[in-house]
C-alpha positions as CSV (number, residue, x, y, z in Angstrom):
1,M,-9.3,34.5,75.6
2,K,-5.6,35.0,74.7
3,G,-3.4,32.3,73.4
4,Y,-0.9,31.4,70.8
5,E,-1.4,32.4,67.1
6,I,0.7,30.1,64.9
7,L,1.2,31.3,61.3
8,E,3.5,31.2,58.3
9,Q,6.0,34.0,57.9
10,R,5.0,34.6,54.3
11,Y,1.6,36.0,55.5
12,L,3.1,38.8,57.6
13,K,2.8,42.4,56.5
14,I,6.6,42.7,56.2
15,Y,6.4,40.3,53.3
16,R,3.1,41.4,51.7
17,Q,1.2,44.6,51.7
18,D,-2.1,43.0,52.7
19,G,-0.5,40.8,55.3
20,I,-0.9,40.2,59.0
21,E,0.6,42.9,61.3
22,P,3.6,41.3,63.2
23,Y,3.6,41.8,67.0
24,D,5.9,44.4,68.5
25,N,8.7,42.4,70.0
26,R,10.6,39.9,67.7
27,I,12.3,37.2,69.8
28,G,13.9,33.9,69.1
29,L,12.4,30.8,70.6
30,F,15.2,30.1,73.1
31,D,15.2,33.7,74.2
32,F,11.4,33.6,74.7
33,L,11.6,30.4,76.7
34,R,14.4,32.0,78.9
35,E,12.1,35.1,79.5
36,L,9.3,32.8,80.5
37,N,11.6,31.2,83.1
38,A,12.9,34.6,84.4
39,G,10.0,34.9,86.9
40,P,8.3,38.2,87.7
41,G,11.1,40.2,85.9
42,G,10.6,38.3,82.7
43,I,7.8,39.1,80.3
44,T,6.0,42.4,81.1
45,R,2.2,42.9,81.3
46,Y,0.3,43.6,78.0
47,S,3.4,42.9,75.8
48,S,3.1,41.2,72.5
49,F,5.8,38.9,71.0
50,M,6.5,37.5,67.6
51,V,8.4,34.3,68.4
52,V,10.6,33.0,65.5
53,G,12.8,30.0,65.0
54,I,10.7,27.1,66.2
55,D,11.1,25.3,62.9
56,D,14.8,25.8,62.9
57,V,15.1,24.3,66.4
58,L,13.2,21.2,65.4
59,Y,14.9,20.9,62.0
60,L,18.4,21.1,63.5
61,A,17.6,18.4,66.1
62,K,18.3,14.8,65.3
63,R,15.1,13.1,63.9
64,E,14.9,10.8,66.9
65,S,15.1,13.7,69.3
66,R,12.5,15.9,67.7
67,R,9.6,14.5,69.7
68,A,11.4,14.8,73.0
69,I,12.4,18.4,72.2
70,A,8.9,19.3,71.2
71,L,7.5,17.8,74.4
72,A,10.1,19.8,76.5
73,I,9.0,23.0,74.7
74,H,5.4,22.1,75.4
75,K,6.1,21.6,79.1
76,L,7.9,25.0,79.4
77,L,5.1,26.8,77.6
78,Q,2.5,25.1,79.6
79,S,4.2,26.0,82.9
80,A,4.0,29.7,82.0
81,A,0.4,29.6,80.8
82,N,-1.2,31.2,83.9
83,D,1.3,34.0,83.9
84,L,0.8,34.8,80.2
85,E,-2.9,34.7,80.6
86,R,-2.8,36.9,83.7
87,K,-0.5,39.4,82.1
88,K,-2.8,39.5,79.0
89,N,0.2,38.9,76.6
90,E,-0.2,38.3,72.9
91,I,2.1,35.7,71.3
92,Q,2.6,34.9,67.6
93,I,4.6,31.8,66.7
94,V,5.9,32.4,63.2
95,C,7.1,29.5,61.0
96,K,9.2,29.8,57.9
97,G,7.8,26.5,56.5
98,K,4.3,25.5,55.5
99,L,1.8,24.7,58.3
100,V,-0.4,21.6,57.8
101,K,-3.2,20.5,59.9
102,G,-4.6,17.0,59.3
103,D,-4.9,14.2,61.8
104,S,-2.0,16.0,63.5
105,F,-0.3,19.4,63.2
106,W,3.1,19.9,61.6
107,V,5.3,22.3,59.6
108,E,6.9,21.3,56.4
109,Y,10.3,22.9,56.4
110,R,13.4,22.2,54.2
111,G,11.9,18.9,53.0
112,E,11.2,17.7,56.6
113,I,7.9,17.2,58.4
114,L,8.4,18.7,61.9
115,P,5.9,17.9,64.7
116,L,4.1,20.9,66.1
117,D,1.2,18.9,67.6
118,F,3.5,17.7,70.4
119,I,3.9,21.3,71.4
120,F,0.5,22.9,70.6
121,G,-1.9,20.0,70.4
122,T,-4.6,20.4,67.8
123,P,-5.1,24.2,67.3
124,I,-8.2,25.7,65.7
125,K,-7.8,27.1,62.2
126,R,-9.2,30.5,61.6
127,E,-8.4,33.4,59.2
128,I,-6.9,36.8,59.9
129,R,-7.1,39.2,56.9
130,G,-7.9,36.1,54.7
131,F,-4.8,34.2,55.8
132,P,-4.8,30.9,57.8
133,V,-3.8,31.2,61.5
134,Y,-3.9,28.4,64.0
135,T,-4.9,29.3,67.5
136,T,-4.7,27.5,70.8
137,S,-5.0,28.7,74.4
138,F,-1.9,29.3,76.5
139,N,-2.6,26.2,78.6
140,L,-2.3,24.2,75.3
141,S,-5.3,22.1,76.0
142,S,-7.2,22.8,72.8
């Protein structure tokens, strides 16, 4: 089953010799969401994306707007779930900050705690090459 792999940027091979291989296509969060909404001409079959900037988007939002923005991102991602699954896409969500999973799931970035659980729910923690990676299905119902 394919889905989202959420990981910290510092664990990528571009930052450490023993790191996780980044996916082929680097794309910003807003551009990725735009591609998802492009319909059949959007994301191609069997493509893999490294999506960056989710922590910047949440950080730059007003604190009182972060939850609403996270829920809007969740809704857009969830609406594309069947298409991503059918096309067998691979998606990495790369965060600059530190990922933390406790009662909820968040990223610590620039001294702020940014809510990722409103987007991805409660992902499953696993390891790739000895580094923590959080996974959830494309339908975000983990």
